[in-house]
SEROBA-433409 format. One line per field, with one value per residue (C-alpha): residue in three letters; residue number from 1; chain; x, y, z. Coordinates in Angstrom, 3 decimals, m for minus. Example, Ala and Ser with C-alpha at 12.3 -4.5 7.8 and 13.67 -1.06 7.14 Angstrom:
BEGIN
aa = (ALA/SER)
i = (1/2)
ch = (A/A)
c1 = (12.300/13.670)
c2 = (m4.500/m1.060)
c3 = (7.800/7.140)
***
This chain:
BEGIN
aa = (MET/SER/GLU/LEU/ARG/LEU/ASN/LEU/ILE/THR/ARG/GLU/TRP/VAL/VAL/ILE/ALA/THR/GLU/ARG/ALA/LYS/ARG/PRO/GLU/ASP/PHE/LYS/THR/PRO/VAL/SER/ARG/LYS/ALA/VAL/PRO/PRO/TYR/LEU/GLU/THR/CYS/PRO/PHE/CYS/PRO/GLY/ASN/GLU/ALA/LYS/THR/PRO/GLY/GLU/LEU/ILE/ARG/ILE/GLY/GLY/GLU/ASN/GLY/TRP/LYS/VAL/ARG/VAL/VAL/PRO/ASN/LYS/PHE/SER/ALA/VAL/SER/ILE/SER/GLY/THR/LYS/GLU/ARG/LYS/ASN/ASP/GLY/ILE/ARG/ARG/THR/VAL/SER/GLY/VAL/GLY/VAL/HIS/GLU/VAL/ILE/VAL/GLU/THR/PRO/LEU/HIS/ASN/MET/ASN/PRO/ALA/LEU/LEU/SER/LEU/GLU/GLN/ILE/GLU/ASN/ILE/VAL/LYS/ILE/TYR/LYS/ASN/ARG/PHE/LEU/GLU/ALA/TYR/LEU/ASP/PRO/ARG/VAL/GLU/HIS/VAL/ILE/ILE/PHE/LYS/ASN/HIS/GLY/GLU/GLY/ALA/GLY/THR/SER/LEU/GLU/HIS/PRO/HIS/SER/GLN/LEU/ILE/GLY/THR/PRO/ILE/THR/PRO/ILE/GLN/PHE/ARG/ASP/ARG/LEU/GLU/ALA/ALA/ALA/HIS/PHE/PHE/ASP/ASP/THR/GLY/GLU/CYS/LEU/MET/CYS/MET/LEU/ALA/LYS/LYS/GLU/ARG/GLU/GLU/GLY/VAL/ARG/ILE/VAL/ILE/GLU/THR/GLU/HIS/PHE/LEU/THR/PHE/VAL/PRO/TYR/ALA/ALA/LEU/SER/PRO/PHE/HIS/THR/TRP/ILE/PHE/PRO/LYS/ARG/HIS/SER/ALA/SER/TYR/GLY/ASP/ILE/ALA/ASP/ALA/GLU/ILE/LYS/ASP/LEU/ALA/LEU/SER/LEU/LYS/GLY/ILE/LEU/SER/LYS/LEU/TYR/HIS/GLY/LEU/ALA/ASN/PRO/ASP/TYR/ASN/PHE/VAL/ILE/ARG/SER/ASN/LYS/PRO/LYS/ASP/CYS/ASP/MET/GLU/TYR/PHE/HIS/TRP/TYR/VAL/SER/ILE/ILE/PRO/ARG/VAL/SER/LYS/ALA/ALA/GLY/PHE/GLU/LEU/GLY/SER/GLY/MET/TYR/VAL/ASN/THR/GLY/LEU/PRO/GLU/GLU/SER/ALA/GLU/PHE/LEU/ARG/LYS/ALA/LYS)
i = (1/2/3/4/5/6/7/8/9/10/11/12/13/14/15/16/17/18/19/20/21/22/23/24/25/26/27/28/29/30/31/32/33/34/35/36/37/38/39/40/41/42/43/44/45/46/47/48/49/50/51/52/53/54/55/56/57/58/59/60/61/62/63/64/65/66/67/68/69/70/71/72/73/74/75/76/77/78/79/80/81/82/83/84/85/86/87/88/89/90/91/92/93/94/95/96/97/98/99/100/101/102/103/104/105/106/107/108/109/110/111/112/113/114/115/116/117/118/119/120/121/122/123/124/125/126/127/128/129/130/131/132/133/134/135/136/137/138/139/140/141/142/143/144/145/146/147/148/149/150/151/152/153/154/155/156/157/158/159/160/161/162/163/164/165/166/167/168/169/170/171/172/173/174/175/176/177/178/179/180/181/182/183/184/185/186/187/188/189/190/191/192/193/194/195/196/197/198/199/200/201/202/203/204/205/206/207/208/209/210/211/212/213/214/215/216/217/218/219/220/221/222/223/224/225/226/227/228/229/230/231/232/233/234/235/236/237/238/239/240/241/242/243/244/245/246/247/248/249/250/251/252/253/254/255/256/257/258/259/260/261/262/263/264/265/266/267/268/269/270/271/272/273/274/275/276/277/278/279/280/281/282/283/284/285/286/287/288/289/290/291/292/293/294/295/296/297/298/299/300/301/302/303/304/305/306/307/308/309/310/311/312/313/314/315/316/317/318/319/320/321/322/323/324/325/326/327/328/329)
ch = (A/A/A/A/A/A/A/A/A/A/A/A/A/A/A/A/A/A/A/A/A/A/A/A/A/A/A/A/A/A/A/A/A/A/A/A/A/A/A/A/A/A/A/A/A/A/A/A/A/A/A/A/A/A/A/A/A/A/A/A/A/A/A/A/A/A/A/A/A/A/A/A/A/A/A/A/A/A/A/A/A/A/A/A/A/A/A/A/A/A/A/A/A/A/A/A/A/A/A/A/A/A/A/A/A/A/A/A/A/A/A/A/A/A/A/A/A/A/A/A/A/A/A/A/A/A/A/A/A/A/A/A/A/A/A/A/A/A/A/A/A/A/A/A/A/A/A/A/A/A/A/A/A/A/A/A/A/A/A/A/A/A/A/A/A/A/A/A/A/A/A/A/A/A/A/A/A/A/A/A/A/A/A/A/A/A/A/A/A/A/A/A/A/A/A/A/A/A/A/A/A/A/A/A/A/A/A/A/A/A/A/A/A/A/A/A/A/A/A/A/A/A/A/A/A/A/A/A/A/A/A/A/A/A/A/A/A/A/A/A/A/A/A/A/A/A/A/A/A/A/A/A/A/A/A/A/A/A/A/A/A/A/A/A/A/A/A/A/A/A/A/A/A/A/A/A/A/A/A/A/A/A/A/A/A/A/A/A/A/A/A/A/A/A/A/A/A/A/A/A/A/A/A/A/A/A/A/A/A/A/A/A/A/A/A/A/A/A/A/A/A/A/A/A/A/A/A/A/A)
c1 = (31.186/30.437/29.178/28.824/25.162/24.167/21.051/19.712/17.759/20.222/23.210/25.358/27.497/26.300/28.940/26.646/28.792/28.047/31.032/30.488/26.581/24.746/21.839/18.783/17.620/21.898/20.255/17.736/18.596/21.144/19.933/16.388/14.814/13.867/10.281/8.924/6.097/2.322/3.314/5.735/5.394/8.396/7.684/6.282/4.409/2.526/m1.478/m1.480/1.638/0.912/1.757/5.330/4.738/2.819/1.422/m0.073/m0.867/m3.298/m4.650/m7.032/m9.412/m11.382/m13.699/m11.018/m8.460/m6.203/m5.323/m2.387/m0.932/1.420/3.448/6.536/9.812/11.255/14.775/13.880/16.696/15.401/13.839/10.434/10.739/13.278/13.708/14.737/18.236/21.020/24.565/27.412/31.091/33.472/33.666/31.006/27.281/25.330/21.159/19.673/18.337/14.615/12.036/9.622/10.549/7.184/6.982/4.184/3.423/1.932/m0.046/m1.244/0.984/4.288/5.400/3.392/5.769/4.741/4.269/1.474/m0.449/m4.032/m4.642/m6.598/m4.345/m1.382/m4.300/m4.623/m1.271/m0.399/m3.990/m1.547/0.916/m0.200/m2.408/1.260/3.493/0.515/0.546/4.815/4.663/1.996/5.101/7.329/10.508/10.228/12.067/11.378/9.963/11.206/8.969/10.998/10.873/13.902/12.747/15.044/18.854/20.396/18.413/19.005/15.918/16.134/12.786/10.976/7.443/6.677/6.500/7.838/8.992/8.509/11.224/10.245/14.155/14.605/17.014/16.833/19.178/21.742/21.094/17.029/18.018/20.773/18.139/15.479/17.898/18.828/15.121/14.811/18.171/16.430/13.386/15.185/16.971/13.554/9.994/9.617/9.525/12.211/10.416/7.334/9.811/11.565/8.211/7.150/10.337/9.735/6.543/7.638/10.595/8.503/11.653/12.358/8.523/7.017/3.781/1.543/m1.355/m3.901/m2.667/1.413/4.311/6.555/9.919/13.262/15.019/17.803/20.834/19.767/21.979/22.122/20.351/16.283/16.401/12.687/11.091/7.065/6.160/2.563/1.558/0.067/2.647/2.598/5.602/4.394/2.885/0.678/m1.921/m2.097/m6.390/m8.214/m8.072/m4.505/m4.077/m5.969/m3.320/m0.413/m1.475/m2.307/1.744/3.207/1.591/2.267/6.215/6.638/5.175/7.184/10.488/9.225/8.683/11.247/13.942/13.105/11.940/15.046/15.959/15.270/14.842/11.824/11.205/9.003/11.275/8.765/8.458/6.679/2.877/2.851/4.735/2.482/2.295/5.742/6.397/9.894/9.501/7.405/7.206/7.976/8.525/11.744/12.525/16.119/16.637/19.798/20.879/24.897/27.154/28.702/32.818/35.987/35.257/31.603/33.054/36.315/34.438/31.297/29.807/27.807/28.574/25.578/25.744/22.673/21.168/18.393/16.423/16.537/16.009/12.976/12.111/12.457/10.078/7.881/7.890/7.733/4.437)
c2 = (8.691/5.593/2.380/m0.723/m2.628/m5.889/m6.531/m10.022/m11.071/m10.912/m11.973/m8.997/m6.211/m2.000/0.239/3.271/6.051/8.838/10.830/10.044/10.733/12.612/14.541/12.827/15.352/15.064/11.584/13.078/11.736/14.299/13.872/14.788/11.220/11.456/12.074/8.650/8.139/6.214/3.742/2.197/0.484/m1.454/m2.425/m5.789/m5.046/m2.375/m2.939/m4.169/m5.697/m9.113/m10.798/m10.498/m11.823/m14.872/m17.421/m15.569/m16.873/m14.691/m11.259/m8.940/m6.908/m3.973/m2.470/m1.119/m3.839/m5.195/m3.954/m6.280/m9.315/m12.292/m14.228/m16.396/m14.428/m14.417/m14.443/m17.095/m17.316/m21.081/m23.490/m24.209/m27.574/m30.180/m32.581/m31.689/m33.724/m33.670/m34.089/m34.806/m35.278/m34.883/m31.351/m30.228/m30.003/m29.405/m29.151/m28.808/m25.154/m25.803/m24.226/m21.051/m17.140/m15.155/m11.241/m9.357/m6.009/m4.395/m1.263/m0.909/2.521/2.615/5.787/5.244/5.492/2.664/5.054/6.886/4.138/4.212/1.909/m0.359/m0.977/m1.737/m3.939/m5.879/m6.304/m7.840/m10.050/m11.183/m11.694/m14.293/m15.935/m17.096/m17.543/m19.996/m21.018/m21.718/m23.630/m26.085/m26.947/m30.278/m29.570/m26.079/m25.031/m21.821/m19.124/m15.409/m11.850/m8.790/m5.663/m3.915/m0.371/1.814/1.354/1.381/m1.698/m3.695/m2.920/m3.729/m2.387/0.407/m0.204/m1.014/m4.722/m7.243/m10.453/m14.238/m16.855/m20.449/m21.930/m25.806/m25.198/m22.924/m20.458/m20.369/m16.479/m17.500/m20.793/m18.850/m16.689/m19.510/m20.907/m17.770/m17.203/m20.892/m20.416/m16.981/m19.152/m21.826/m19.376/m17.368/m19.162/m16.060/m15.164/m12.903/m10.800/m10.122/m9.578/m6.970/m5.302/m5.016/m3.181/m0.851/0.221/0.930/3.188/4.400/6.557/4.688/3.562/5.298/4.448/2.489/0.424/m1.760/m5.287/m3.922/m2.146/m0.121/0.853/1.508/m0.935/m0.363/m1.751/m0.596/m2.041/1.181/4.375/4.281/0.372/m0.109/m3.270/m4.002/m6.366/m8.123/m7.853/m11.039/m13.981/m16.096/m17.513/m17.343/m14.872/m17.323/m16.994/m13.673/m12.282/m10.527/m7.312/m7.592/m7.659/m4.178/m2.955/m4.622/m2.191/0.838/m0.004/m0.197/2.923/4.774/4.052/3.948/7.800/9.056/7.278/8.974/12.514/12.464/11.555/12.649/9.129/6.721/3.522/0.471/m2.982/m4.484/m8.800/m10.695/m12.732/m15.315/m19.514/m22.067/m21.859/m25.732/m23.928/m20.657/m22.222/m22.315/m20.476/m18.761/m17.291/m14.122/m13.123/m9.585/m6.914/m5.455/m2.286/m1.495/2.269/2.561/5.592/4.108/1.652/m1.081/m0.577/m2.559/m2.366/m4.046/m7.060/m7.652/m8.499/m8.743/m5.788/m3.111/0.942/2.633/6.495/7.439/7.572/4.921/7.389/9.926/8.367/7.370/10.673/12.207/9.648/9.916/13.901/13.283/14.102)
c3 = (m22.227/m25.308/m23.481/m24.404/m24.909/m24.807/m26.896/m25.409/m28.527/m31.401/m28.740/m29.816/m28.128/m29.338/m28.977/m28.389/m29.299/m27.164/m28.269/m32.110/m32.141/m34.296/m33.718/m34.985/m37.566/m38.895/m40.244/m42.718/m46.417/m47.626/m51.709/m53.133/m55.240/m58.791/m59.835/m60.801/m62.556/m61.946/m64.649/m66.276/m69.376/m68.823/m65.351/m65.244/m61.389/m63.205/m64.058/m68.040/m67.742/m66.022/m68.570/m68.062/m64.281/m65.317/m62.708/m60.612/m57.016/m55.581/m55.882/m53.414/m56.497/m56.702/m58.410/m60.808/m60.767/m58.181/m55.031/m53.805/m56.431/m55.838/m58.155/m58.406/m58.458/m61.663/m60.590/m57.603/m55.103/m54.897/m57.159/m56.915/m58.402/m57.657/m54.088/m50.917/m50.669/m47.946/m48.797/m46.238/m48.146/m45.120/m43.853/m46.897/m46.260/m49.264/m49.429/m52.727/m52.559/m53.099/m51.885/m52.259/m53.520/m54.203/m54.857/m53.385/m55.707/m52.162/m55.305/m58.843/m58.546/m59.470/m57.572/m54.347/m51.620/m48.632/m45.551/m48.110/m48.762/m47.293/m43.973/m45.866/m48.891/m45.607/m44.239/m47.307/m47.414/m44.115/m44.600/m47.905/m45.754/m43.093/m46.526/m47.733/m44.904/m43.979/m48.008/m47.604/m44.593/m46.474/m48.812/m47.312/m48.352/m46.606/m43.056/m42.657/m44.007/m44.029/m44.979/m46.059/m47.842/m49.275/m50.062/m51.800/m53.507/m50.146/m48.699/m51.918/m53.985/m57.793/m58.882/m57.524/m57.652/m54.596/m53.959/m50.345/m50.729/m49.077/m48.996/m47.764/m47.176/m46.741/m43.779/m40.648/m40.699/m38.206/m37.258/m36.311/m34.623/m32.384/m31.538/m30.822/m28.380/m26.418/m25.916/m24.732/m22.668/m21.381/m20.505/m18.876/m15.979/m15.300/m16.442/m18.689/m22.388/m22.864/m25.573/m23.670/m20.427/m22.843/m23.990/m20.239/m19.718/m22.341/m21.150/m17.643/m18.656/m21.785/m23.322/m26.117/m27.420/m30.377/m30.948/m28.692/m30.260/m28.433/m29.708/m30.449/m29.113/m31.331/m30.113/m30.210/m28.556/m25.251/m27.480/m31.157/m33.765/m35.577/m35.521/m35.419/m35.661/m34.630/m33.284/m33.662/m30.544/m30.339/m26.701/m26.667/m26.525/m30.048/m31.163/m34.945/m36.911/m39.027/m35.808/m36.196/m35.368/m37.629/m34.818/m34.622/m38.551/m38.289/m35.708/m37.378/m40.572/m37.838/m36.336/m39.453/m40.996/m38.197/m38.011/m42.326/m41.976/m38.877/m40.995/m44.554/m42.812/m40.399/m42.034/m45.442/m46.469/m45.711/m47.791/m45.314/m45.088/m42.161/m41.552/m39.874/m37.555/m36.692/m35.859/m37.970/m37.533/m35.532/m33.385/m32.363/m29.067/m27.964/m24.431/m24.868/m28.537/m29.636/m32.943/m34.051/m36.837/m37.514/m39.353/m40.269/m42.062/m43.929/m42.623/m41.129/m42.889/m41.468/m41.805/m41.080/m37.056/m37.631/m39.740/m37.443/m34.195/m35.163/m33.208/m33.871/m33.324/m33.292/m33.474/m32.323/m28.760/m28.933/m26.451/m28.728/m31.685/m30.382/m28.976/m32.456/m33.881/m31.516/m32.352/m35.731/m37.677)
***
């Protein structure tokens, strides 16, 4: 029988459709991907084409050139110039679209899959994430910063060269604010951080854990919103990614490489998104919120029921998804 599970962090009900459930291997990417060259003359992110992405913000260099590069997004969702102004006109609310939008070019190789990057290279990327995260919050116009990656057309990527992005917005998104408020209510009721409690419970049960390292727990949550939806939780309580320590950076790189590799080999390189959900650096000591990484493989699609109800239908049993990923080599 199907059952409904409540995701306490997102405050969303999920239909675990056991009667429609697929076997984990049925979610493998059904089509073979086209061959991609290591260098593309028209790609603005390939070495030698740096003039196509002017205004470089920072780079990590190597003996034979750069390893990671950060540049302003040429097609920015927000404007880097201008002042933040808020207007209220009756029922209309407007905030000027200013902020920060950057692209993190993850490797010089055009055809490198993120799952196959070296551990050192992923560590470089995680370090750059922290640098740009803290830098973005120095902009007084920025209220909230999101770091995210789109991998594959099904995840919304427009350029195939491996990259991720950072956007600093002049408002705090309602989705994040709602989760913050839900965590605050839970803390008021129990005196515990919701995320810390969930991580403790997952460790006790063990059935949904995929990877555990010294500093991080990678697991498919009890009420995963979609098949193979995975979270990476830091074991140390901290509300902001900007507070990540050097040892944790190394360990997060290990956890990211581990889960991306398992998705790559286990599900035949699916499209996916991942996002770092975090509070501001100045709020890193907040007792009731806990930053984390969310990874969403695009192996299913939302349809009319999801759009009409705001509820998700998950045709992959979280416990089976976690077991499949644990065993993926």
